[in-house]
VEXTOR-68561 format. One record per atom (N, C-alpha, C): atom name; x, y, z. Coordinates in nm, 4 decimals. Last residue first. Example, Ala and Ser with C-alpha at 12.3 -4.5 7.8 and 13.67 -1.06 7.14 Angstrom:
REM residues 2
atomo: N&u: 1.2850&v: -0.2250&w: 0.7080 $
atomo: CA&u: 1.3670&v: -0.1060&w: 0.7140 $
atomo: C&u: 1.2900&v: 0.0030&w: 0.7870 $
atomo: N&u: 1.3190&v: -0.5690&w: 0.7800 $
atomo: CA&u: 1.2300&v: -0.4500&w: 0.7800 $
atomo: C&u: 1.3200&v: -0.3300&w: 0.7800 $
//
This chain:
REM residues 138
atomo: N&u: -6.8127&v: 1.4046&w: 13.0539 $
atomo: CA&u: -6.9600&v: 1.4038&w: 13.0239 $
atomo: C&u: -7.0155&v: 1.5322&w: 13.0678 $
atomo: N&u: -6.5160&v: 1.2634&w: 12.9354 $
atomo: CA&u: -6.5855&v: 1.3759&w: 12.9862 $
atomo: C&u: -6.7277&v: 1.3698&w: 12.9598 $
atomo: N&u: -6.2560&v: 1.0418&w: 12.9766 $
atomo: CA&u: -6.3928&v: 1.0582&w: 12.9274 $
atomo: C&u: -6.4615&v: 1.1705&w: 13.0016 $
atomo: N&u: -5.9398&v: 0.9598&w: 12.8668 $
atomo: CA&u: -6.0149&v: 1.0556&w: 12.9583 $
atomo: C&u: -6.1522&v: 1.0693&w: 12.8933 $
atomo: N&u: -5.6866&v: 0.7205&w: 12.8712 $
atomo: CA&u: -5.8228&v: 0.7578&w: 12.8217 $
atomo: C&u: -5.8863&v: 0.8558&w: 12.9175 $
atomo: N&u: -5.3810&v: 0.6262&w: 12.7647 $
atomo: CA&u: -5.4469&v: 0.7040&w: 12.8671 $
atomo: C&u: -5.5758&v: 0.7496&w: 12.7987 $
atomo: N&u: -5.1396&v: 0.3723&w: 12.7293 $
atomo: CA&u: -5.2697&v: 0.4347&w: 12.6799 $
atomo: C&u: -5.3327&v: 0.5050&w: 12.7983 $
atomo: N&u: -4.8310&v: 0.2937&w: 12.6091 $
atomo: CA&u: -4.9019&v: 0.3440&w: 12.7260 $
atomo: C&u: -5.0297&v: 0.4135&w: 12.6782 $
atomo: N&u: -4.6365&v: 0.0362&w: 12.4871 $
atomo: CA&u: -4.7510&v: 0.1273&w: 12.4606 $
atomo: C&u: -4.8189&v: 0.1612&w: 12.5883 $
atomo: N&u: -4.4522&v: -0.1607&w: 12.5084 $
atomo: CA&u: -4.3996&v: -0.0189&w: 12.5108 $
atomo: C&u: -4.5136&v: 0.0807&w: 12.4864 $
atomo: N&u: -4.5887&v: -0.4028&w: 12.4759 $
atomo: CA&u: -4.5291&v: -0.3672&w: 12.6149 $
atomo: C&u: -4.4829&v: -0.2213&w: 12.6245 $
atomo: N&u: -4.6972&v: -0.5098&w: 12.2593 $
atomo: CA&u: -4.7593&v: -0.3870&w: 12.3065 $
atomo: C&u: -4.6949&v: -0.3353&w: 12.4408 $
atomo: N&u: -4.6119&v: -0.6857&w: 11.9782 $
atomo: CA&u: -4.5642&v: -0.6457&w: 12.1131 $
atomo: C&u: -4.6264&v: -0.5143&w: 12.1562 $
atomo: N&u: -4.8637&v: -0.8672&w: 11.8065 $
atomo: CA&u: -4.7699&v: -0.7525&w: 11.8123 $
atomo: C&u: -4.7370&v: -0.7283&w: 11.9597 $
atomo: N&u: -4.8916&v: -1.2137&w: 11.7317 $
atomo: CA&u: -4.9306&v: -1.1036&w: 11.8139 $
atomo: C&u: -4.8262&v: -0.9966&w: 11.8123 $
atomo: N&u: -4.8356&v: -1.4383&w: 11.5837 $
atomo: CA&u: -4.8252&v: -1.3174&w: 11.5115 $
atomo: C&u: -4.8703&v: -1.1931&w: 11.5962 $
atomo: N&u: -4.8662&v: -1.7130&w: 11.6443 $
atomo: CA&u: -4.7526&v: -1.6359&w: 11.6907 $
atomo: C&u: -4.7271&v: -1.5061&w: 11.6106 $
atomo: N&u: -5.1028&v: -1.8295&w: 11.5894 $
atomo: CA&u: -5.0132&v: -1.8181&w: 11.4769 $
atomo: C&u: -4.8876&v: -1.7502&w: 11.5137 $
atomo: N&u: -5.2335&v: -1.8049&w: 11.8339 $
atomo: CA&u: -5.2063&v: -1.9407&w: 11.7820 $
atomo: C&u: -5.1090&v: -1.9380&w: 11.6704 $
atomo: N&u: -5.2448&v: -1.5235&w: 11.8473 $
atomo: CA&u: -5.1686&v: -1.5992&w: 11.9498 $
atomo: C&u: -5.1336&v: -1.7376&w: 11.8996 $
atomo: N&u: -5.4230&v: -1.4754&w: 11.6348 $
atomo: CA&u: -5.2882&v: -1.4277&w: 11.6270 $
atomo: C&u: -5.1957&v: -1.4933&w: 11.7275 $
atomo: N&u: -5.6516&v: -1.5998&w: 11.7410 $
atomo: CA&u: -5.5950&v: -1.6389&w: 11.6191 $
atomo: C&u: -5.4509&v: -1.6006&w: 11.6026 $
atomo: N&u: -5.6934&v: -1.4438&w: 11.9695 $
atomo: CA&u: -5.6724&v: -1.5830&w: 11.9870 $
atomo: C&u: -5.6029&v: -1.6429&w: 11.8580 $
atomo: N&u: -5.7507&v: -1.1959&w: 11.8439 $
atomo: CA&u: -5.6359&v: -1.2111&w: 11.9362 $
atomo: C&u: -5.5950&v: -1.3534&w: 11.9530 $
atomo: N&u: -5.9813&v: -1.2553&w: 11.7092 $
atomo: CA&u: -5.8653&v: -1.2226&w: 11.6320 $
atomo: C&u: -5.7384&v: -1.2356&w: 11.7199 $
atomo: N&u: -6.1517&v: -1.2955&w: 11.9339 $
atomo: CA&u: -6.1351&v: -1.4008&w: 11.8334 $
atomo: C&u: -6.0115&v: -1.3803&w: 11.7577 $
atomo: N&u: -6.1494&v: -1.0461&w: 12.0509 $
atomo: CA&u: -6.1047&v: -1.1614&w: 12.1267 $
atomo: C&u: -6.0738&v: -1.2744&w: 12.0302 $
atomo: N&u: -6.2593&v: -0.8880&w: 11.8390 $
atomo: CA&u: -6.1248&v: -0.8593&w: 11.8880 $
atomo: C&u: -6.0674&v: -0.9796&w: 11.9680 $
atomo: N&u: -6.5171&v: -0.9979&w: 11.8191 $
atomo: CA&u: -6.4258&v: -1.0039&w: 11.7045 $
atomo: C&u: -6.2816&v: -0.9846&w: 11.7557 $
atomo: N&u: -6.6167&v: -0.9311&w: 12.0693 $
atomo: CA&u: -6.6077&v: -1.0789&w: 12.0275 $
atomo: C&u: -6.5083&v: -1.0867&w: 11.9202 $
atomo: N&u: -6.6218&v: -0.6528&w: 12.0489 $
atomo: CA&u: -6.5341&v: -0.7195&w: 12.1532 $
atomo: C&u: -6.5153&v: -0.8699&w: 12.1243 $
atomo: N&u: -6.8063&v: -0.6182&w: 11.8439 $
atomo: CA&u: -6.6702&v: -0.5761&w: 11.8255 $
atomo: C&u: -6.5759&v: -0.6435&w: 11.9257 $
atomo: N&u: -7.0393&v: -0.7203&w: 11.9683 $
atomo: CA&u: -6.9894&v: -0.7801&w: 11.8463 $
atomo: C&u: -6.8388&v: -0.7457&w: 11.8253 $
atomo: N&u: -7.0703&v: -0.5456&w: 12.1852 $
atomo: CA&u: -7.0488&v: -0.6840&w: 12.2098 $
atomo: C&u: -6.9886&v: -0.7596&w: 12.0891 $
atomo: N&u: -7.1199&v: -0.3085&w: 12.0422 $
atomo: CA&u: -6.9992&v: -0.3140&w: 12.1298 $
atomo: C&u: -6.9649&v: -0.4590&w: 12.1501 $
atomo: N&u: -7.3655&v: -0.3754&w: 11.9225 $
atomo: CA&u: -7.2450&v: -0.3475&w: 11.8364 $
atomo: C&u: -7.1176&v: -0.3627&w: 11.9178 $
atomo: N&u: -7.5266&v: -0.4073&w: 12.1444 $
atomo: CA&u: -7.5081&v: -0.5207&w: 12.0520 $
atomo: C&u: -7.3797&v: -0.4997&w: 11.9700 $
atomo: N&u: -7.5194&v: -0.1498&w: 12.2561 $
atomo: CA&u: -7.4706&v: -0.2586&w: 12.3315 $
atomo: C&u: -7.4432&v: -0.3809&w: 12.2419 $
atomo: N&u: -7.4256&v: 0.0825&w: 11.9921 $
atomo: CA&u: -7.5152&v: 0.0363&w: 12.0924 $
atomo: C&u: -7.4582&v: -0.0948&w: 12.1588 $
atomo: N&u: -7.1410&v: 0.3034&w: 11.9426 $
atomo: CA&u: -7.2183&v: 0.1839&w: 11.9148 $
atomo: C&u: -7.3186&v: 0.1511&w: 12.0256 $
atomo: N&u: -6.9730&v: 0.4927&w: 12.0218 $
atomo: CA&u: -7.0952&v: 0.5455&w: 11.9694 $
atomo: C&u: -7.1939&v: 0.4232&w: 11.9382 $
atomo: N&u: -6.7398&v: 0.3686&w: 12.0967 $
atomo: CA&u: -6.8259&v: 0.4225&w: 12.2040 $
atomo: C&u: -6.9673&v: 0.4704&w: 12.1530 $
atomo: N&u: -6.6354&v: 0.3172&w: 11.8415 $
atomo: CA&u: -6.6708&v: 0.2039&w: 11.9314 $
atomo: C&u: -6.7718&v: 0.2548&w: 12.0320 $
atomo: N&u: -6.5705&v: 0.5765&w: 11.7588 $
atomo: CA&u: -6.6653&v: 0.4982&w: 11.6898 $
atomo: C&u: -6.7272&v: 0.3855&w: 11.7656 $
atomo: N&u: -6.3811&v: 0.6404&w: 11.9548 $
atomo: CA&u: -6.5015&v: 0.7246&w: 11.9484 $
atomo: C&u: -6.6090&v: 0.6459&w: 11.8693 $
atomo: N&u: -6.1812&v: 0.4534&w: 11.8971 $
atomo: CA&u: -6.2454&v: 0.4512&w: 12.0218 $
atomo: C&u: -6.3779&v: 0.5280&w: 12.0203 $
atomo: N&u: -6.1099&v: 0.5497&w: 11.6308 $
atomo: CA&u: -6.1647&v: 0.4099&w: 11.6555 $
atomo: C&u: -6.2421&v: 0.4022&w: 11.7877 $
atomo: N&u: -6.0059&v: 0.8020&w: 11.6969 $
atomo: CA&u: -6.1232&v: 0.7878&w: 11.6091 $
atomo: C&u: -6.1909&v: 0.6572&w: 11.6273 $
atomo: N&u: -5.7912&v: 0.7279&w: 11.8548 $
atomo: CA&u: -5.8907&v: 0.8082&w: 11.9117 $
atomo: C&u: -6.0231&v: 0.7977&w: 11.8333 $
atomo: N&u: -5.6370&v: 0.5838&w: 11.6665 $
atomo: CA&u: -5.6928&v: 0.5103&w: 11.7850 $
atomo: C&u: -5.8037&v: 0.5916&w: 11.8457 $
atomo: N&u: -5.5672&v: 0.8031&w: 11.4990 $
atomo: CA&u: -5.6349&v: 0.6840&w: 11.4511 $
atomo: C&u: -5.7068&v: 0.6152&w: 11.5608 $
atomo: N&u: -5.4206&v: 0.9671&w: 11.6711 $
atomo: CA&u: -5.5429&v: 1.0165&w: 11.6092 $
atomo: C&u: -5.6308&v: 0.9026&w: 11.5577 $
atomo: N&u: -5.2087&v: 0.7918&w: 11.7347 $
atomo: CA&u: -5.2947&v: 0.8418&w: 11.8403 $
atomo: C&u: -5.4302&v: 0.8898&w: 11.7884 $
atomo: N&u: -5.0906&v: 0.7806&w: 11.4771 $
atomo: CA&u: -5.1480&v: 0.6571&w: 11.5416 $
atomo: C&u: -5.2425&v: 0.6959&w: 11.6510 $
atomo: N&u: -5.0032&v: 1.0457&w: 11.4571 $
atomo: CA&u: -5.0972&v: 0.9940&w: 11.3556 $
atomo: C&u: -5.1727&v: 0.8590&w: 11.4134 $
atomo: N&u: -4.8238&v: 1.0568&w: 11.6605 $
atomo: CA&u: -4.9449&v: 1.1451&w: 11.6678 $
atomo: C&u: -5.0478&v: 1.0869&w: 11.5699 $
atomo: N&u: -4.6329&v: 0.8788&w: 11.5695 $
atomo: CA&u: -4.7063&v: 0.8506&w: 11.6955 $
atomo: C&u: -4.8302&v: 0.9292&w: 11.7024 $
atomo: N&u: -4.5423&v: 1.0006&w: 11.3354 $
atomo: CA&u: -4.6103&v: 0.8706&w: 11.3296 $
atomo: C&u: -4.6915&v: 0.8401&w: 11.4557 $
atomo: N&u: -4.4284&v: 1.2272&w: 11.4514 $
atomo: CA&u: -4.5439&v: 1.2476&w: 11.3608 $
atomo: C&u: -4.6178&v: 1.1168&w: 11.3474 $
atomo: N&u: -4.2157&v: 1.1001&w: 11.5839 $
atomo: CA&u: -4.3229&v: 1.1659&w: 11.6694 $
atomo: C&u: -4.4473&v: 1.1918&w: 11.5767 $
atomo: N&u: -4.0656&v: 1.0108&w: 11.3646 $
atomo: CA&u: -4.1196&v: 0.9181&w: 11.4611 $
atomo: C&u: -4.2342&v: 0.9772&w: 11.5373 $
atomo: N&u: -3.9895&v: 1.2589&w: 11.2567 $
atomo: CA&u: -4.0745&v: 1.1640&w: 11.1813 $
atomo: C&u: -4.1405&v: 1.0614&w: 11.2694 $
atomo: N&u: -3.8339&v: 1.3637&w: 11.4647 $
atomo: CA&u: -3.9537&v: 1.4333&w: 11.4242 $
atomo: C&u: -4.0459&v: 1.3394&w: 11.3461 $
atomo: N&u: -3.6313&v: 1.1669&w: 11.4619 $
atomo: CA&u: -3.7148&v: 1.1882&w: 11.5844 $
atomo: C&u: -3.8386&v: 1.2590&w: 11.5464 $
atomo: N&u: -3.5140&v: 1.2206&w: 11.2187 $
atomo: CA&u: -3.5740&v: 1.0892&w: 11.2402 $
atomo: C&u: -3.6679&v: 1.0967&w: 11.3629 $
atomo: N&u: -3.6063&v: 1.5613&w: 11.1299 $
atomo: CA&u: -3.5146&v: 1.4581&w: 11.1862 $
atomo: C&u: -3.5875&v: 1.3249&w: 11.1982 $
atomo: N&u: -3.6984&v: 1.7388&w: 10.8399 $
atomo: CA&u: -3.7322&v: 1.6686&w: 10.9613 $
atomo: C&u: -3.6305&v: 1.5656&w: 11.0018 $
atomo: N&u: -3.5508&v: 2.0457&w: 10.7329 $
atomo: CA&u: -3.5681&v: 1.8990&w: 10.7128 $
atomo: C&u: -3.6133&v: 1.8385&w: 10.8487 $
atomo: N&u: -3.4816&v: 2.3020&w: 10.7721 $
atomo: CA&u: -3.6268&v: 2.2781&w: 10.7427 $
atomo: C&u: -3.6600&v: 2.1265&w: 10.7367 $
atomo: N&u: -3.2481&v: 2.3852&w: 11.0211 $
atomo: CA&u: -3.2828&v: 2.3099&w: 10.9042 $
atomo: C&u: -3.4329&v: 2.3020&w: 10.8951 $
atomo: N&u: -3.2308&v: 2.7272&w: 11.1608 $
atomo: CA&u: -3.2265&v: 2.5760&w: 11.1668 $
atomo: C&u: -3.2799&v: 2.5164&w: 11.0379 $
atomo: N&u: -3.2254&v: 2.9933&w: 11.1869 $
atomo: CA&u: -3.1589&v: 2.9365&w: 11.0688 $
atomo: C&u: -3.1536&v: 2.7792&w: 11.0727 $
atomo: N&u: -3.4503&v: 3.2232&w: 11.2743 $
atomo: CA&u: -3.4158&v: 3.0837&w: 11.3056 $
atomo: C&u: -3.3574&v: 3.0187&w: 11.1768 $
atomo: N&u: -3.5524&v: 3.4659&w: 11.2509 $
atomo: CA&u: -3.4070&v: 3.4608&w: 11.2410 $
atomo: C&u: -3.3623&v: 3.3186&w: 11.2751 $
atomo: N&u: -3.8488&v: 3.5297&w: 11.0565 $
atomo: CA&u: -3.7813&v: 3.4596&w: 11.1676 $
atomo: C&u: -3.6279&v: 3.4728&w: 11.1424 $
atomo: N&u: -3.9295&v: 3.6405&w: 10.8362 $
atomo: CA&u: -4.0334&v: 3.6358&w: 10.9397 $
atomo: C&u: -3.9756&v: 3.5760&w: 11.0726 $
atomo: N&u: -3.7845&v: 3.6462&w: 10.6065 $
atomo: CA&u: -3.7533&v: 3.7394&w: 10.7110 $
atomo: C&u: -3.8593&v: 3.7476&w: 10.8177 $
atomo: N&u: -3.8076&v: 3.4489&w: 10.4304 $
atomo: CA&u: -3.9052&v: 3.5567&w: 10.4123 $
atomo: C&u: -3.8823&v: 3.6660&w: 10.5220 $
atomo: N&u: -3.6220&v: 3.2690&w: 10.5155 $
atomo: CA&u: -3.5980&v: 3.3272&w: 10.3907 $
atomo: C&u: -3.6891&v: 3.4530&w: 10.3728 $
atomo: N&u: -3.7545&v: 3.1884&w: 10.7520 $
atomo: CA&u: -3.6201&v: 3.2534&w: 10.7608 $
atomo: C&u: -3.5943&v: 3.3329&w: 10.6262 $
atomo: N&u: -3.9734&v: 3.0625&w: 10.6591 $
atomo: CA&u: -3.9954&v: 3.1747&w: 10.7361 $
atomo: C&u: -3.8640&v: 3.2583&w: 10.7524 $
atomo: N&u: -3.8575&v: 2.8379&w: 10.5381 $
atomo: CA&u: -3.9153&v: 2.9387&w: 10.4466 $
atomo: C&u: -3.9390&v: 3.0692&w: 10.5271 $
atomo: N&u: -3.5425&v: 2.7292&w: 10.6803 $
atomo: CA&u: -3.6913&v: 2.7316&w: 10.6849 $
atomo: C&u: -3.7372&v: 2.8493&w: 10.5912 $
atomo: N&u: -3.2764&v: 2.5829&w: 10.4911 $
atomo: CA&u: -3.3289&v: 2.6754&w: 10.5936 $
atomo: C&u: -3.4799&v: 2.6735&w: 10.5815 $
atomo: N&u: -3.1180&v: 2.4742&w: 10.2819 $
atomo: CA&u: -3.1455&v: 2.4019&w: 10.4073 $
atomo: C&u: -3.1828&v: 2.4962&w: 10.5229 $
atomo: N&u: -3.0982&v: 2.5727&w: 10.0377 $
atomo: CA&u: -3.0177&v: 2.6375&w: 10.1344 $
atomo: C&u: -3.0273&v: 2.5708&w: 10.2708 $
atomo: N&u: -3.2766&v: 2.3950&w: 9.9003 $
atomo: CA&u: -3.1437&v: 2.4185&w: 9.8493 $
atomo: C&u: -3.0497&v: 2.4770&w: 9.9589 $
atomo: N&u: -3.5163&v: 2.4212&w: 10.0474 $
atomo: CA&u: -3.4508&v: 2.2931&w: 10.0336 $
atomo: C&u: -3.3019&v: 2.3122&w: 9.9973 $
atomo: N&u: -3.5708&v: 2.6895&w: 10.0016 $
atomo: CA&u: -3.5628&v: 2.6390&w: 10.1401 $
atomo: C&u: -3.4833&v: 2.5102&w: 10.1401 $
atomo: N&u: -3.5926&v: 2.6951&w: 9.7274 $
atomo: CA&u: -3.4902&v: 2.7751&w: 9.7916 $
atomo: C&u: -3.4675&v: 2.7220&w: 9.9347 $
atomo: N&u: -3.8273&v: 2.5315&w: 9.7005 $
atomo: CA&u: -3.7012&v: 2.4876&w: 9.6448 $
atomo: C&u: -3.5792&v: 2.5656&w: 9.7013 $
atomo: N&u: -4.0086&v: 2.7054&w: 9.8312 $
atomo: CA&u: -3.9786&v: 2.5698&w: 9.8839 $
atomo: C&u: -3.8521&v: 2.5168&w: 9.8291 $
atomo: N&u: -4.0043&v: 2.9155&w: 9.6414 $
atomo: CA&u: -3.9651&v: 2.9331&w: 9.7789 $
atomo: C&u: -3.9316&v: 2.8028&w: 9.8501 $
atomo: N&u: -4.1109&v: 2.7789&w: 9.4240 $
atomo: CA&u: -3.9743&v: 2.8269&w: 9.4223 $
atomo: C&u: -3.9233&v: 2.8535&w: 9.5563 $
atomo: N&u: -4.3760&v: 2.7447&w: 9.5177 $
atomo: CA&u: -4.2919&v: 2.6227&w: 9.4822 $
atomo: C&u: -4.1437&v: 2.6620&w: 9.4770 $
atomo: N&u: -4.4621&v: 3.0119&w: 9.5550 $
atomo: CA&u: -4.4548&v: 2.9171&w: 9.6671 $
atomo: C&u: -4.3637&v: 2.8021&w: 9.6360 $
atomo: N&u: -4.2533&v: 3.2439&w: 9.3725 $
atomo: CA&u: -4.3832&v: 3.1785&w: 9.4040 $
atomo: C&u: -4.3546&v: 3.0665&w: 9.5093 $
atomo: N&u: -4.0401&v: 3.5100&w: 9.4937 $
atomo: CA&u: -4.0632&v: 3.3851&w: 9.4339 $
atomo: C&u: -4.2055&v: 3.3240&w: 9.4649 $
atomo: N&u: -4.1210&v: 3.8571&w: 9.4237 $
atomo: CA&u: -4.0783&v: 3.7514&w: 9.5179 $
atomo: C&u: -4.1114&v: 3.6198&w: 9.4512 $
atomo: N&u: -4.0075&v: 4.1675&w: 9.2724 $
atomo: CA&u: -4.0821&v: 4.0394&w: 9.2738 $
atomo: C&u: -4.0333&v: 3.9505&w: 9.3886 $
atomo: N&u: -3.8603&v: 4.3856&w: 9.3402 $
atomo: CA&u: -3.9749&v: 4.4011&w: 9.2543 $
atomo: C&u: -4.0626&v: 4.2788&w: 9.2433 $
atomo: N&u: -3.6230&v: 4.3575&w: 9.4798 $
atomo: CA&u: -3.7453&v: 4.3553&w: 9.5586 $
atomo: C&u: -3.8711&v: 4.3834&w: 9.4736 $
atomo: N&u: -3.3931&v: 4.3178&w: 9.3495 $
atomo: CA&u: -3.4370&v: 4.4560&w: 9.3657 $
atomo: C&u: -3.5669&v: 4.4718&w: 9.4423 $
atomo: N&u: -3.3758&v: 4.0408&w: 9.3527 $
atomo: CA&u: -3.2693&v: 4.1197&w: 9.4180 $
atomo: C&u: -3.3124&v: 4.2620&w: 9.4424 $
atomo: N&u: -3.5906&v: 3.9617&w: 9.2036 $
atomo: CA&u: -3.5966&v: 3.9299&w: 9.3475 $
atomo: C&u: -3.4961&v: 4.0218&w: 9.4208 $
atomo: N&u: -3.4979&v: 4.0491&w: 8.9619 $
atomo: CA&u: -3.6216&v: 4.1144&w: 9.0116 $
atomo: C&u: -3.6309&v: 4.0758&w: 9.1574 $
atomo: N&u: -3.2788&v: 3.8796&w: 8.9304 $
atomo: CA&u: -3.2559&v: 4.0256&w: 8.9383 $
atomo: C&u: -3.3813&v: 4.1006&w: 8.9976 $
atomo: N&u: -3.4054&v: 3.6396&w: 8.9047 $
atomo: CA&u: -3.3220&v: 3.6587&w: 9.0192 $
atomo: C&u: -3.2991&v: 3.8049&w: 9.0406 $
atomo: N&u: -3.5260&v: 3.6930&w: 8.6568 $
atomo: CA&u: -3.6130&v: 3.6606&w: 8.7743 $
atomo: C&u: -3.5294&v: 3.6863&w: 8.8979 $
atomo: N&u: -3.3088&v: 3.7139&w: 8.4852 $
atomo: CA&u: -3.3923&v: 3.8274&w: 8.5091 $
atomo: C&u: -3.4840&v: 3.8131&w: 8.6336 $
atomo: N&u: -3.2166&v: 3.4597&w: 8.4742 $
atomo: CA&u: -3.1364&v: 3.5548&w: 8.5463 $
atomo: C&u: -3.2160&v: 3.6775&w: 8.5816 $
atomo: N&u: -3.4976&v: 3.2349&w: 8.5144 $
atomo: CA&u: -3.4119&v: 3.3189&w: 8.4351 $
atomo: C&u: -3.3279&v: 3.4086&w: 8.5266 $
atomo: N&u: -3.4750&v: 2.9126&w: 8.6668 $
atomo: CA&u: -3.5406&v: 3.0305&w: 8.6461 $
atomo: C&u: -3.4459&v: 3.1230&w: 8.5672 $
atomo: N&u: -3.3732&v: 2.6805&w: 8.7885 $
atomo: CA&u: -3.4298&v: 2.6772&w: 8.6529 $
atomo: C&u: -3.5194&v: 2.7926&w: 8.6347 $
atomo: N&u: -3.2206&v: 2.6724&w: 9.0096 $
atomo: CA&u: -3.3677&v: 2.6826&w: 9.0316 $
atomo: C&u: -3.4475&v: 2.6753&w: 8.8945 $
atomo: N&u: -2.9656&v: 2.6636&w: 8.8853 $
atomo: CA&u: -3.0016&v: 2.5607&w: 8.9775 $
atomo: C&u: -3.1573&v: 2.5569&w: 8.9981 $
atomo: N&u: -2.9676&v: 2.9051&w: 8.7424 $
atomo: CA&u: -2.9553&v: 2.7763&w: 8.6710 $
atomo: C&u: -3.0041&v: 2.6649&w: 8.7616 $
atomo: N&u: -2.9825&v: 3.0926&w: 8.9484 $
atomo: CA&u: -3.0890&v: 3.0818&w: 8.8403 $
atomo: C&u: -3.0860&v: 2.9517&w: 8.7700 $
atomo: N&u: -2.7412&v: 3.0384&w: 9.0743 $
atomo: CA&u: -2.8700&v: 3.0154&w: 9.1455 $
atomo: C&u: -2.9801&v: 3.0106&w: 9.0463 $
atomo: N&u: -2.5529&v: 3.1154&w: 8.8807 $
atomo: CA&u: -2.5637&v: 2.9712&w: 8.9213 $
atomo: C&u: -2.6903&v: 2.9438&w: 8.9946 $
atomo: N&u: -2.6230&v: 3.3922&w: 8.8672 $
atomo: CA&u: -2.6365&v: 3.3073&w: 8.7544 $
atomo: C&u: -2.6473&v: 3.1584&w: 8.7945 $
atomo: N&u: -2.5585&v: 3.4820&w: 9.1274 $
atomo: CA&u: -2.6953&v: 3.4980&w: 9.0723 $
atomo: C&u: -2.7197&v: 3.4051&w: 8.9568 $
atomo: N&u: -2.3617&v: 3.2268&w: 9.2771 $
atomo: CA&u: -2.3781&v: 3.3525&w: 9.2129 $
atomo: C&u: -2.5202&v: 3.3662&w: 9.1713 $
atomo: N&u: -2.3239&v: 3.0588&w: 9.5907 $
atomo: CA&u: -2.3960&v: 3.0741&w: 9.4610 $
atomo: C&u: -2.3846&v: 3.2150&w: 9.4126 $
atomo: N&u: -2.2265&v: 3.0034&w: 9.8498 $
atomo: CA&u: -2.1378&v: 3.0015&w: 9.7348 $
atomo: C&u: -2.2025&v: 3.0033&w: 9.5993 $
atomo: N&u: -2.3661&v: 3.0336&w: 10.0782 $
atomo: CA&u: -2.3664&v: 2.9027&w: 10.0231 $
atomo: C&u: -2.2895&v: 2.8924&w: 9.8899 $
atomo: N&u: -2.3344&v: 3.3051&w: 10.1218 $
atomo: CA&u: -2.2802&v: 3.2129&w: 10.2227 $
atomo: C&u: -2.2737&v: 3.0729&w: 10.1604 $
atomo: N&u: -2.4753&v: 3.4118&w: 9.8980 $
atomo: CA&u: -2.3270&v: 3.4213&w: 9.9047 $
atomo: C&u: -2.2676&v: 3.3239&w: 10.0057 $
atomo: N&u: -2.7329&v: 3.3356&w: 9.9797 $
atomo: CA&u: -2.6768&v: 3.2918&w: 9.8438 $
atomo: C&u: -2.5260&v: 3.2943&w: 9.8473 $
atomo: N&u: -2.7642&v: 3.4708&w: 10.2123 $
atomo: CA&u: -2.7627&v: 3.3249&w: 10.2164 $
atomo: C&u: -2.7058&v: 3.2695&w: 10.0897 $
atomo: N&u: -2.7670&v: 3.7465&w: 10.1178 $
atomo: CA&u: -2.6784&v: 3.6941&w: 10.2200 $
atomo: C&u: -2.6559&v: 3.5459&w: 10.2155 $
atomo: N&u: -2.9745&v: 3.7394&w: 9.9243 $
atomo: CA&u: -2.8385&v: 3.7853&w: 9.8879 $
atomo: C&u: -2.7375&v: 3.7214&w: 9.9893 $
atomo: N&u: -3.1954&v: 3.6824&w: 10.0858 $
atomo: CA&u: -3.1505&v: 3.5909&w: 9.9778 $
atomo: C&u: -3.0091&v: 3.6183&w: 9.9358 $
atomo: N&u: -3.2038&v: 3.8987&w: 10.2543 $
atomo: CA&u: -3.1835&v: 3.7682&w: 10.3113 $
atomo: C&u: -3.1351&v: 3.6755&w: 10.2065 $
atomo: N&u: -3.2592&v: 4.1065&w: 10.0657 $
atomo: CA&u: -3.1412&v: 4.1086&w: 10.1479 $
atomo: C&u: -3.1005&v: 3.9694&w: 10.2036 $
atomo: N&u: -3.5080&v: 4.0209&w: 9.9630 $
atomo: CA&u: -3.3936&v: 4.0371&w: 9.8758 $
atomo: C&u: -3.2611&v: 4.0303&w: 9.9560 $
atomo: N&u: -3.6829&v: 4.0299&w: 10.1814 $
atomo: CA&u: -3.6493&v: 3.9034&w: 10.1223 $
atomo: C&u: -3.5221&v: 3.9141&w: 10.0449 $
atomo: N&u: -3.6187&v: 4.2475&w: 10.4507 $
atomo: CA&u: -3.6634&v: 4.2353&w: 10.3129 $
atomo: C&u: -3.6066&v: 4.1050&w: 10.2531 $
//
């Protein structure tokens, strides 16, 4: 039950019902309703509780016993960036492949021209750490 989990973590983190209410900017009555199980916090308040106690929302809701932090690590953020870049490139490749031969030729000419310009201006990006794998199914 949410109320039991909230009580446990509130005490572990050194909050009283009153100090928690003040921190979350809710009434003491709201905390009391959570405590008795007559109410549960709305989504925004649940996120605030998760941030305040540095636990995942599913832990607060007793859907999990995973007490790990809800905050993303630098590694998590870097991975998300890589996935987003992969999605972007996948979309670009698919658009390129959908072009007719004239369109493909035009794109290839533009890329070669821009690569030459960047080379001349010494603004080429380093791609030595990029590994690309393409799989085409028909």
